[in-house]
C-alpha positions, 0 to 999 in steps of 0.5 A: 373814082366811079360814078354813083349807083342809081340806088345810092342813098346819097344825093349827087346834087351838089357835086355837079353844080360846078358846071351846070350853073354856068354850062359851057356853050361849046361842045367838048366833042367838037372842040376835041375833033377840031383840035382847037387847043386855045378853046380847049385850054379855056374850057379846062380853066373853067373847070379848074376855077370851079373845083372845091379843092382849088378854091380851098387852096387859093383861099389858104394861099391868100391868107398866108403872109408869104408873097410867093405864089405856089398855085395858080389857075393857069399853071394847073390848067397847063398841067391838066392839059399836058396830062390829058395829052400824055394819057391820050384821053382826048382821043379816047373820048372821041373813040368811045363815043362819050357825050359832052356831059360824060367828058366833062364829068370824067375830067372834073371828077376823076382827072382833075381830082387825081391831079390835085391830090397828087400835087397835094401829096408831093407838096405836103407829104406828111400832112397828106399821110397823116390826114389819111391815117386819121380818117382810117383810125376814125373809120376802123377803130371800135372806139369811134363811130359815125353820127347822123347828119343834122336835119338841116344839112343835106347828104352829099355823095362822097363828101367824106370830109363832112362825115361826123364822127364821135365816141361810140359810147355817146348817145345818138342825140348828142348835140353838135357844138360850134366848130369854131371853139374846138381849137380853144378847147384842146389847148390843154392837150399836150403836143406829141413828140416825134420819134426820129429813130423809127422809120416806116415799113418802107424805111423812107419816112419817119414814124410820126406817131403810132396807131395806138398813140393816134387813137389815144390822141383822138379820144383826148380830142373828143373828150375835150370838145365833148361833141361830135365833129366833121372829119375835116375839123377833126383832121385839123385838130389832130394835125395841130397836135402832131409834129408834122414837118412839110417844107414851106417855100418862101422868097428871099424878099419875104419878111421874117415875122411881125417882130422883125419888120424890114428884115428879109431872107436876103439879108440873112443870106448875105450875112450868114456864116460859112457853109459846112463845106467851106469850114471843112475845106478850111480845116483841111487847108489849115492842117496842111499848113501846119504839116508844112511848117513842121517839115520846113523846120526839119528841112532847115537843119539841112542848111547846117548839115544837121548840126544841132547847135547850128540848127538851134541858131537858125531857128532863133534867127528865124524867130527873131526876124519874123516873130519877136514882138520887139522887132530887133534889128540885124545887129541886135539879133547877132548879139542875141544869138552870139554870131556876127552880123554878116552870118545873120544876114547870110542865114536870113537870105537862106531862110527866105530862099527856103520860104520861097520854095514852100508850096501852100495855098493862101488859105494855109499861110496863116496856119503855117505862120502860127505853127512856126511860131508855136513850134519855135517857142516850144523847141527853143524854150522862149517862154521866159524870154517872152514873159520878160519882154511882156513885163517890160512892155507893161510899164510902157504907156505908148504900147498897147497889148491885148489882154492875153496875147503875147505879141501884137496882131501884126507881129507875124504879118512879115512872114505872111506877106513874104509867103503871099508874094510867091 
């Protein structure tokens, strides 16, 4: 930024009233030369507390329902103090023989303003970008033009937000309507949609709206309000119709909204579903558990030297011990597989020994058990046996069955408990 020229038609009166109404009694040159950091910090705080951008930000912050403090005078003062130290501006002020008034003007009008604009650009990047585009469209497009300030309003140097724009075909004497009713008049204008497939020239940001669409939106706004308006009002009206997404920080202690009084973000965090990473890891563990189940069934055939008939009997013993909903005893299993009780007990010890050799995580145990059950039912064709048991149990009133499950929820807990002992 540069100082206004002497022949500038704009009046710089209002800009410098920040300091001259309550001018510091201390000399900037003396404070800097003596290295009084505490007094220098207080003087910077005085300038920051009078800046119009800071006051606007603090007012907007108080009007929000969030309890988080995004901006404080003390933080801004510290940032400005460190910035001036890093840029070695204090030494420059002394070396260049600047007066106290020149030092204060440069800090206030240049350094502090640039700091605030940079912070706004970081916190609200899309709002900042669209506000600049709206200003550029109104200034360069031939369909718009500037209107003179009303007679009761004084011109202010470099106060672009106060510049009044309107349609070019409007007459110069068109009256200005109340800005407070503009928002109601544009309710019929539809919200613009965002094209998320297009990016800007740098490829780092999405195209919110094209220049042609932005011009059409501004024309619709002017036709709706039927009045010239200041630039800051036009920015707010246009931004309310654009899909601008900027991150907003909230504490976990903030309430969601008025309809959910007493519900805080902390509550939702405590009861939210698992993260995508946890879901992916769980799916991988389940996949490994099912693969281990198929390998385990194939390995059981080595206990009987790959004899097909004996392998089938081993599978049946495994299923009746751990998955049969009737939970038969060893003698009943021996009758079902047509083997002696001693042979069933011997095969059971061998099966448990092989289960102890299985190396899977605890998260994969349930998937391992379910896959064993499904594979045994399919390989041994046990569907008819299970259906017969289900029909028998449906006639018994002392057994509760689930609607679609063949077995009770605890039927596979035996093998799960055995694997968890490992």
